[in-house]
N, C-alpha and C positions, 0 to 999 in steps of 0.2 A: 644834832649829834647826840647819841645816847651816852657817850662817855668812854673812858679808857678802860680796856680790859687787860691787855697784855703788853708788857714792854719787853723788847728783845734787843739785846746789845751784843755786838760783836766787833772784834778788832782783827783785821787781817792785813799783814804787811803788803800784800799785793794790791789791796784796794783801800780806799779811805774807810775809816770806821764810820758806822752809822748806828743810830738808835731808832729802832722801829717801834711804833705804837700802833696797835690794831684797835680801832674803836669797836664798841659792842655790836653795832649794827652789821659791820663787815664780818666780824667773827660769827655772829649768829647766822648770817647768810650761808657761810661755809658749812656750819654744823647742820643747819636745816636741809641743805642740799644733800648732804651725806645721809641724814636720817630719812629723808623722803624716799631715797632709793638705796635701802640697806644691802641689797644683794647685787648691786651694780657698782662699777667704777664710776666715780664722778670727778669732774675737774673744773677749773675756772681760773680767772685772771684777777690779780690783786691791783687795785688802783690807789694812788695817793695824790694828795694836793700838790701842785707844783709849788716849790718854795719861792718866796719873795727874793728878789735880787739882793736886797739888803740883809737877808737872813744868813748869818754865818754858821748857824748850828747845823749839825748833820742829823737832825731829827726828821724822820720820815713817818708821817701818819697815814696808815692805810685806812682810807675813809669809805671805801666801797669795794665790792668784788662783783665780777660778772660771771655767773655760772656758764660753763660751756656745754658740757655733754653729760649724759647719764646713760647713753646707749653705746656710743662709739668711744673707743679709747685707743685709736691708732691715728697716725698722721694721714689725714685725708684732705681732699679739696674743701670739705665742709669746715675743717679746722682753719684753713687758710682764709676762707670767707669770714668766719667768726672772728678771727684775730684782726682782720682789716676793719670790720665793723666796730670792734672794741677800740681800735686805734682812732677811728673817726670820732666815736663817742667821747673818748678821753680828751682829744684835742678840743672839741667843742665845749667841754666842761672844765677846761684848764686842769686836767689830771694827767698823771704819768702812769704808764704801765710799769709796775715795780716788781712783779713777781707772779707766781703760779701756785695754785693749790690743787691738791689731789687727795682723794679718798679711795682706797682699794676696796674691791668687793669682798675680800676675805677679812674676817675680823682680826686675825693675828698678823696681818701684813702691814708693816709700817715703813716700807721702803718706797722710794720714788722709782718707778719702772723706767726702762730705757726711753720710751716715747715721752714721758714726763721730763726726763733729763734733757731731751732734745728741745722741748718747748722752753724749759727754763734757761738753757744755754742761749737760745735765740733772744730771749728777753735780756739776758746778761750782756749780749753784744750791744744792745741799745741803751741799757741802764746799768751803770757801773756797780751799783749796790743792790742788784736784784737778789731776791731770795725765793725759795720754794717752801711751802708748808704742806706737810702730810698729816692727814687726820688719823689719830690713833683711835680706831674703832672700839677698842676695848674700854675706852674711857667715856664712851657715849652712854651714860647711865643716869636716869633721873633720880635714882636712889642715892647716888654718890657723885654729884657733879664735880668735875675738875676740868682744867684746861686740857683740851683733847687735840693738841697739835704738836708736831715735831718740826723744828726749824731746820731746813737744809740750806746752807749758805752756798756751797758749791754744788751745782746740779749733778755731779757725778758721784756724790756721797751715797 
């Protein structure tokens, strides 16, 4: 593991509170996916280690991400197959699917589009503390590096 990059805290009366930590490798996979295809919409799934049964903390460490697409950004049969494969991979590696990430094709667009909201909502049905991350394309600059994600807690935000 390369280390901790970002801590995200939230408290919502409708759900348990959780502390998210994104390790560097997972964050860089998101950013590099967006940078490799700067004129396309890209997306993927966030994975976290399954907590120990004795662990009472609500800390969720995002340890990996699985890039999905850089060509299609609609709900398609390919998305269904991709999500099933990610679910199998997660179960085999003792991981949970905990969220969704998205980078828009336009540099000034920091919103989660409707199809992203639907994917995030499906993850929320299976994982109570699911989040979505949206890449802020305007912050992807080697001259002035800064954290380039916006956290979406409710997928309809």
